[in-house]
C-alpha positions as CSV (number, residue, x, y, z in Angstrom):
1,M,48.2,143.6,-29.9
2,S,47.8,146.0,-32.8
3,G,44.4,144.5,-33.8
4,R,43.1,144.9,-30.3
5,T,44.3,148.5,-30.2
6,T,42.7,149.2,-33.6
7,R,39.3,147.8,-32.4
8,R,39.6,149.8,-29.2
9,A,40.3,153.0,-31.1
10,R,37.4,152.4,-33.5
11,A,35.1,151.8,-30.6
12,W,36.1,155.0,-28.9
13,R,35.6,156.9,-32.2
14,I,32.0,155.5,-32.3
15,V,31.5,156.5,-28.7
16,G,32.5,160.0,-29.5
17,A,30.3,160.2,-32.5
18,V,27.3,158.8,-30.5
19,T,27.9,161.6,-27.9
20,S,28.0,164.2,-30.6
21,L,24.9,162.7,-32.1
22,A,22.9,163.0,-28.9
23,V,24.2,166.6,-28.3
24,A,23.3,167.7,-31.8
25,A,19.9,166.1,-31.5
26,L,19.2,168.0,-28.3
27,A,20.3,171.2,-30.0
28,V,17.8,170.8,-32.8
29,G,14.8,170.6,-30.5
30,V,14.2,167.5,-28.5
31,T,12.7,169.6,-25.8
32,Q,9.9,170.5,-28.2
33,H,9.1,166.8,-28.4
34,R,9.0,166.2,-24.7
35,G,7.1,169.4,-23.9
36,R,4.7,169.6,-26.8
37,P,1.1,170.8,-26.2
38,D,-1.9,168.7,-26.8
39,E,-2.1,167.6,-30.4
40,P,-4.4,165.6,-32.6
41,A,-4.4,161.9,-32.2
42,A,-1.7,160.3,-34.4
43,A,-2.6,157.8,-37.1
44,P,-1.7,154.1,-36.6
45,T,2.0,153.4,-37.1
46,P,2.8,153.4,-40.8
47,A,4.4,150.4,-42.3
48,V,8.2,150.6,-42.7
49,T,9.1,148.9,-45.9
50,P,12.8,148.0,-45.9
51,S,14.8,148.6,-49.1
52,A,15.0,145.4,-51.0
53,V,18.7,145.6,-51.9
54,V,21.2,148.4,-51.5
55,A,22.5,148.4,-55.0
56,S,25.3,150.9,-54.9
57,P,28.2,151.3,-52.4
58,V,27.2,153.3,-49.3
59,V,29.5,155.8,-47.6
60,L,28.9,156.4,-43.9
61,N,30.5,159.2,-41.9
62,G,31.1,159.0,-38.2
63,T,27.7,160.1,-37.2
64,D,26.0,157.7,-39.7
65,N,28.0,154.8,-38.3
66,A,27.4,155.8,-34.7
67,F,23.7,156.1,-35.3
68,I,23.5,152.6,-36.8
69,Q,25.7,151.0,-34.2
70,L,23.5,152.3,-31.4
71,L,20.0,151.9,-33.1
72,I,20.5,148.2,-33.8
73,P,20.9,147.2,-30.2
74,M,18.3,149.7,-29.1
75,N,15.7,148.1,-31.4
76,E,16.8,144.6,-30.4
77,G,16.4,145.5,-26.7
78,A,12.8,146.6,-27.5
79,L,12.2,143.5,-29.4
80,T,13.3,141.4,-26.4
81,L,10.8,143.3,-24.3
82,F,8.0,142.6,-26.8
83,D,9.0,138.9,-26.8
84,Y,8.7,138.9,-23.0
85,L,5.2,140.4,-23.2
86,D,4.2,137.4,-25.3
87,T,4.7,135.2,-22.3
88,R,2.2,137.2,-20.3
89,P,-0.8,137.7,-22.7
90,A,-3.4,137.5,-19.9
91,E,-1.8,140.5,-18.2
92,T,-1.5,142.8,-21.3
93,D,-4.8,144.2,-22.7
94,P,-5.6,143.8,-26.4
95,P,-5.0,147.5,-27.4
96,L,-1.5,147.3,-25.9
97,R,-0.8,143.9,-27.6
98,A,-1.9,145.4,-30.9
99,A,0.3,148.4,-30.5
100,V,3.3,146.2,-29.6
101,E,2.7,144.1,-32.7
102,R,2.8,147.1,-35.0
103,I,5.9,148.5,-33.3
104,R,7.6,145.1,-33.4
105,A,7.1,144.8,-37.2
106,A,8.5,148.3,-37.8
107,H,11.5,147.6,-35.6
108,R,12.4,144.4,-37.3
109,G,12.3,146.1,-40.7
110,E,14.5,149.0,-39.4
111,V,17.1,146.5,-38.1
112,R,17.2,144.8,-41.5
113,E,17.7,148.1,-43.3
114,M,20.5,149.3,-41.0
115,R,22.3,146.0,-41.3
116,A,22.0,146.2,-45.1
117,L,23.5,149.7,-45.0
118,L,26.5,148.5,-42.9
119,A,27.1,145.6,-45.3
120,A,26.9,148.0,-48.3
121,A,29.4,150.3,-46.6
122,Q,31.6,147.2,-45.8
123,M,31.6,148.2,-42.1
124,P,31.4,145.6,-39.3
125,E,28.6,145.7,-36.7
126,E,29.9,146.5,-33.3
127,N,27.8,146.6,-30.1
128,I,30.1,148.7,-28.1
129,H,27.4,149.6,-25.6
130,E,26.7,146.1,-24.5
131,G,26.1,146.1,-20.7
132,H,25.7,149.9,-20.6
133,Q,22.6,151.7,-19.2
134,M,22.1,153.8,-22.3
135,P,19.1,156.2,-22.3
136,G,16.1,154.6,-23.9
137,M,17.7,151.2,-24.2
138,V,15.7,148.2,-22.8
139,T,18.6,146.4,-21.0
140,D,18.7,143.1,-19.2
141,A,18.6,145.1,-15.9
142,R,15.5,146.9,-16.9
143,L,13.8,143.7,-18.0
144,T,14.7,142.1,-14.7
145,E,13.0,145.0,-12.9
146,L,9.9,144.5,-15.1
147,R,9.7,140.8,-14.3
148,A,9.9,141.5,-10.6
149,A,7.2,144.2,-10.7
150,P,3.7,143.5,-9.3
151,T,1.3,142.3,-12.0
152,A,-0.8,145.4,-11.5
153,E,2.2,147.5,-12.6
154,L,3.1,145.5,-15.6
155,R,1.1,147.6,-18.1
156,S,2.2,151.1,-16.9
157,R,5.9,150.0,-16.6
158,T,5.8,148.5,-20.0
159,V,4.3,151.6,-21.6
160,A,7.0,153.7,-19.8
161,L,9.8,151.6,-21.1
162,I,8.5,151.7,-24.7
163,R,7.9,155.4,-24.5
164,A,11.4,156.1,-23.2
165,H,12.9,154.0,-26.0
166,L,10.8,155.7,-28.7
167,E,11.6,159.2,-27.4
168,Q,15.3,158.5,-27.3
169,T,15.1,157.2,-30.9
170,V,13.6,160.6,-31.8
171,V,16.6,162.4,-30.2
172,L,19.1,160.3,-32.2
173,C,17.1,160.6,-35.4
174,R,17.3,164.4,-35.2
175,G,21.0,164.2,-34.6
176,E,21.5,162.0,-37.6
177,Q,19.5,164.3,-39.8
178,A,21.5,167.3,-38.6
179,N,25.0,165.7,-38.8
180,G,24.8,162.6,-40.9
181,A,25.9,162.4,-44.5
182,S,24.5,159.2,-46.1
183,P,21.4,159.9,-48.2
184,E,20.5,156.2,-47.9
185,L,20.5,156.3,-44.1
186,K,18.7,159.6,-44.0
187,A,15.9,158.1,-46.0
188,V,15.6,155.3,-43.4
189,V,15.7,157.8,-40.6
190,A,12.9,159.9,-42.2
191,R,10.7,156.8,-42.2
192,M,11.7,156.0,-38.6
193,Q,10.7,159.6,-37.5
194,Q,7.3,159.2,-39.1
195,A,6.9,155.8,-37.4
196,R,7.9,157.1,-34.0
197,A,5.4,160.0,-34.2
198,A,2.6,157.6,-34.8
199,E,3.9,155.1,-32.2
200,L,4.2,157.8,-29.5
201,G,0.7,159.0,-30.4
202,E,-0.7,155.5,-30.0
203,L,1.0,155.2,-26.6
204,A,-0.5,158.5,-25.5
205,R,-3.9,157.3,-26.4
206,L,-3.3,154.0,-24.5
207,S,-2.2,156.0,-21.4
208,D,-5.1,158.5,-21.6
209,P,-8.3,157.4,-23.3
210,L,-9.5,161.1,-23.5
211,A,-6.5,161.8,-25.8
212,A,-8.2,159.5,-28.4
213,G,-11.3,161.7,-28.4
214,G,-13.2,159.7,-25.8
215,P,-16.1,161.4,-23.9
216,A,-15.2,163.9,-21.3
217,D,-17.0,163.9,-17.9
218,A,-20.4,165.5,-18.2
219,D,-20.8,167.8,-15.3
220,D,-23.2,170.2,-17.0
């Protein structure tokens, strides 16, 4: 009875920290990301190199823990989407498949790093949001909708799901940078932010070829 109560109390503390994390991220300027003007095409997604070993003990505050506990299932949901796309190679064009492969590799590295930080902090991994429709999370329900979508809509719906996931990660990264305490996690988050900027730029170019510097209509 007491063990169940303790787990429930810990889960609610994480939920509260996640809420604070999202609010703080919004306060530090997520609207600038969503409403940004045209900008130069981003470079390809940089490689995210996981730390080989976390040698020293890691101390995580509530925001740090909430960030990790949410980002692991968020990344794993996106990885499930990428695995599903592997079953429909004829319906996803080569540029999209190439982008997915780069994002997949980065996401796997991030999950390894975050799990290593939890282990170094001697904290358990807890997916308290399982079954919830969290913003930016690729859930079973959203994958079911994608599977039922007409083939002609597969690409646009896929890009929309990936973009929503990446943008929400940016929101949470900003909240972690503003309110987190762990320097080890902040280093991981800084690399994630760099990766997301490149990934979102690549998606923009996939959605609008002119954003990649393609030729404009010549009406002169």
